[in-house]
N, C-alpha and C positions, 0 to 999 in steps of 0.2 A: 504493500500500500504506500502511495506517495504521501507527502507530508505538507504541513504548513510551515513556511519560512517567514518569520517576522524579522524584518531587517531594521535593526535598532541603531544603525549608524547615526552619530550626532548630526551630520549634515542633513540626512533625510528627516530626522525628527524636527530639526529647526525649520526646514522648508515646509513641512506639513503644518507646523504651528502657524506660519505666515499664511498658508492657504486657508486655514480655518477662520482667520480673522475676517469678519463680514465687511470690513473697510478696505480690504485688499481689492484693487481694481482689476479689470479684465486683462490688461497688458501684463501686469506683474503676476497675476494668477496663471496666465498661459505660460510664462517663463518658468514659474515654480513647478508647474505640472511637468513640463519638458525636462527640467533639470532633475527632478525627483525620479522620473521614469528612467533617465540615464543611469542614475545611481543604483536603482533597484535592478536594472538590467545587468549591471556589473556583477551582482550576486547571482542572478538567474542563469548566467552563462558560465558560472564558475566550473561546471563539470564538462565543458567542451574538451574533447580529446586533443592531444598535441602529438606532433611527430618531430623528430630531430632532423635538422637540415644543416648544411654547411653554407655559410654566407661570407663573402669576401668583404671585409671591412677595409677602410683606408690603410690599415696597418698589418692585418693578418687575416687568416681564415678562422672564423668562429663557428663552433658547433652550437647551434641554438635551436629554438623550438617555434613552430608555427601551428596554427589550428589545422587539424587533420580530418578530412573526410565527412564532416557533418555540415550540411548546408541548412541555413536557417530561413524561416519566413516569419514575419510579424503580421498578425491579423488584428487590427483594431475593431472593436464593436462600435459602430456608428451611433451617435456622432461623437460622444465624449472621448472615445478611444483615440480619435484623431489627434487629440492634444498631447498624446504620449509618443507619437510616431517620430517626430524630429529627434527627441532625446534618445530613443532606442536605436535609430538608424545612425546617429552620430557614433554610437558604440560599435555597430556592425553594419558598415556602409554597403556591404555586398549582399545583405539580406534582401529577399523579395518581400513585397507587401501585398496582402490580400485585404478584402474588406467584407464585413458582414454588417448589414443594416437590420436592426431590430428595435422595436419599441414596446414598452410595457403599458398595458391598460391599467391606469391607477386604481380603477374601481375593483377589478377582479384579479389583477396581477398576471393575467394571461399575456404571453409574449407573441408578437406577430413579426415574422421575418418579411422584409420588403426588398432586400438586396443581398446578393452573395456573389462575390467574384474572387476566386482564389487562383494563385499561380498554376499554370498548366502542370508543372512538375511537383505540386504540393505534396503528393504522396511520398516523394523521395526526400522530403525535408522535415526537420524538426520545426515545430510551430510554437510560437509564444503568442498567446491571445492577450490583448491589452485592453483594459477598461479601468478608468480611475476608481470606480466604486463597485464593490461587491456587496449588494444590499440583500435582496431576497435570494439571489443566486439563480433565479429562473432564466434570465437572459444569458448568463455565462454557461449554464448547463445546456441550453438549446444551441448556442453558438458552437460549443465544443462537440456536441452531437453531430452538427452539420459538418464540421471539419473531419471528424472520424469517418463519416459517411464518404468522404472524398479519399479515404485510404491512408490518412495520416496515423502513424503509430505512436509517435512521441510528442506529447503536448504539455505545455506549461501554461499557467494562468498568472498574469501579473496585474496587480492593482495597487492603488495608493492607500485606500482605506477599505476595511472589510468589517462586516457585522458577524457576530457568532452564528446567526441564522444562515447567512449566505455561505459561510465556510462549511457549515454542516451539510447544507443542501448540495453544494458542489462536490464535497468529498463523498457523500452518499451516492450521488449519480455517477461520478467519475473518480473512483478511488485511485486510479492510476495517474492522475494529473496533480503535479506539484503546484502549490499556490505560493506566490511570493507577494508580500505586501508590506507596507510601511507602518500600518497601525491597525490594531483590532479594537474596534469601539464597543460601546456598551450594548447596542441593540438597534431596533427599528422603532419608529413612532407609528402612530395609527395610519399614516400615509405611506408607510414602508420606506421612509427616508432614514438613513443612518444617523444615529444620535451618539455623541454630539455632532459628528460629521463635519461637513463644510458646505452644506446646501446642495443645490443641483449643479453638478460639475459641468455639464454641458452648457447650461445657461451662463455660468461664470466664465467658462473658457471663451465662449463666443459672444458674450455681452448681450444676450437676448432677454435679460431681465434686469 
């Protein structure tokens, strides 16, 4: 069974605190989301395999290591997940990008898929799904099911803040998927928003409220 990885690095915790502040504007919020995604991605890719190669430096030949054999794809869940893409691709520029569009009915929490475009060779890649918030977990569960249906075997989920309910739901539905996040909050309110959370991540990223 895969596990939950809470990334407690001081820089991540500091940036999450700034994101939580209701007075943080859209520009700064977007930058914080991107920077935090980059830092969490650093941990989520820690297990990438390496191979030894010889590199000619200006002074000698060095035996050193490069990433070996594992091709990556990032799949943001639209729309909020788009805010994390610049950060993660700064870390792994060669990764391909897919997109899954889903929205949640706030009344009954049902998830509707409206868009899915994955790389043609996605079945040959390790996939990291990104979404700033893991609230009920329903959207993440459905997105990962969609990616598994495309033949992907190795999937991770990366978020900034998660609720206990979302973690439990995702682990129950997909016990093989590791979860990487920066904070585990208290729970959900009556509208299924994470508390204390940071509000609606999509609205704050794109300035739509």
